[in-house]
N, C-alpha and C positions, 0 to 999 in steps of 0.2 A: 504494500500500500504506500501511498504518498500523501503528503499534506500540501494544500495550497492556501495562500493567504487571501484569495478573492473567490467570489462565486463563479459558477461555470459561465454565466453570461459575460461577466467582466473578463474572465480568462479568455473566452473566445474573441472578444473585441480586442484584447491586448495582443493575442496571437495574430489577428488580421492586420493590425497596425505594424507589428514587427515584420510580417511578410512584406508589407508595402515598403518599409524601410530597407529590407534586404534586397528588394527589386531595385530600389533607387541606388543602393550601394553597388549592385551589379552593373548598372548603367555607368557609374562613375569609374569603376575599376575594371572588371573583366570585360564589360561590354564597350568600354570607351574606344578600343582599337577599331571596332566596327563603325562607330560614329566617325572616327577619323577617316576611315576608308571611304565613307559616304561623302563627307565634306571635301575630301581631296581627290574625288574621282577623276578630275581632269589634270591632276598633278602627275609627274613621272612616278612610276611604280617604285623605283629605287628610293626616291625621296620619301614617299609614304612609308615604305618598309623600314627605313632608318628611323623615322619619327616614332613609329610604333615600338621599334626595338629599344631606342634610348629611353622612351617614356616608361617602358616595362623595366628597364635596367635601373633607372634612378628611383623607381617606386619600391623596389624590392627591399632595401635596407629599412625603411621607415614603415611604409604602409603594410607590407606583409607581416612584419614583426608585430606591429601594434594590433593588427586585426587578429592575429593568432592568440593574443593575450586579452581579447575583448571580454571573454567570460570571467577571467581573473579580475579585470578592472570592475566589472559589474558587482562581483562579490565584495571587493574591497570598498567600493563606493557606497555600499548599503549602510555603512556606519555614518549616520548623519552628523555625528559630533566632529568627525575629521574630514568630511566630504570636501569642504572648500579648500582646506590645506592640501589634501592629496591631489585634487584636480589641478590646482595651481602649480604644485611641484612637478607633476607629470607633464603638464604643458610646458613648463620651463625647461625640463630635460629635452623634450621634443624640439623646442625652439633652438636650444643650443646645438643639438645634433643636426638640425636643418641648416644652421648657420655654417657649421663645419663642412657639411657636404656641399653647400652652395659655394663656399670658397674653393673647395676642391674642384667643383665643376668649372668655375671661372678660370682656374689656373691650369688644370690638366684634363679637362673634360674630354676634348677631342682625342688625345692619345689613349686615354682609358677606353673610350668607345671603340676606337680602332683595334685595341688589343682584344676586346671581347668579341667584336664582330668580324675581324679579319678583313675589313674593307676600309677604304678611305672615307672618313666621316664627312657627311654633307651638312651636319648640324653644327653651327657655331657654338662656342662656349657660353655665350650670353643666353642662347635658347635653352641650353642644358640647365643653366642656373634657374630659369623660369620653371622648368619641369621639376627641379629639386624643390623649389619653393611650393609648388603645387602639391608635391608629395607630403611636405610638412603640414600643409593645411588639411589634407585628407586624414593624415594620422591624428592631428588634433581633433578633427571632427569625430573620429572614432572614439577618442577619449571622452569628449563632452557627451557623446551619445551614450557611452557606458555609464557616465555619471547620472544622466537622466533616467536610464533604465534602473540603476541602483536605487534611485529615489522614487521609482514607480511612475515616472512621467512618460508613459509610452506615446502619448499624443505628440508632445513636444519633440521626442526622439524621432518619430516618424516624419514629422513636419520638417525638421532640419535636413534630413537626408533627401526628402522629396523636393524641397526648395533647391538644394544643391544640384540634384539631377536635372530639374527643369531648366534652371539657369544655364547649366553646362550645355545641354542639348540645344536650347534656343540660341545661345550666343554662337555655338560652333556651326550650326546650320543656317543661322540667320544673317551672318556677316559675309559680305562678298569676298573679301580678301582672305585666303586660306590661313596664312600665318597670323594675321591680326585676329581672326576668329579663334584660332587655336590658343593663342596666348590669353585672350580674354576668357575663353571657356575654362581653361585649366586653373585659372586664378579666381575668376568671379564665382563660379559654381561652388567650390568648396568654401570660399570666403563667405558667400551668402548663407550657406548652411551653418557655418560656424557662428555667424552673428545670430542666427535664429536660436541655436542651442545656448549661446551665451546669454541671450535675453531671458530665456526660460530658466536658466540656472541662477541668474542674478536677481530675478524678480522676487523670490521669497526673502532674500536678504534685504532688498530695498523696502519691502513691505514691513519687515520687522523693525528696520531703522526708523521708518515713519511712525510706527506705532509707539516706539520708545521715545520719540522726540517729544519735548514738553509742549 
């Protein structure tokens, strides 16, 4: 047997929203190469292939690692007494790691890409740095999502991922210039989702501050 802390109706609704968030996550991560292929249908195949390759490469250290720890974060963030401190500490570590990887991309991004791909890189270091920054934002979005799940805020969790997916797809497919659309998409989508999660996380603290004010 097992115990649940909500009724079956609420449990079903929570599961449905989690599935929606998982679908949105798939659009941002595993499904994003398909979106790139659609947006860059008129670009040279070698260029699109390298874009997908380097985006996958730079996302591996942060996004894959953090997503594999999502269940751990949810359990850790269930303790409301330390929620805020743990979230900020985790986001700080991710920000520092993103900065290190970004500097590495600016300095040696193309040689590293060529080492792994065995081909001459068509992607400049500045573009690699943008992809690294996007990876950091998605990793942070995963952490804030885990914090919301740990607090039982399934609606805010799903909404953040849904906003991120919609903004990413709309900007990628709705801007004429491929590279401009790609840069805006990989930054604006996760950034918008992160803002939605941050608002949901900070709202209870702001409410308590207002109630405590004389």
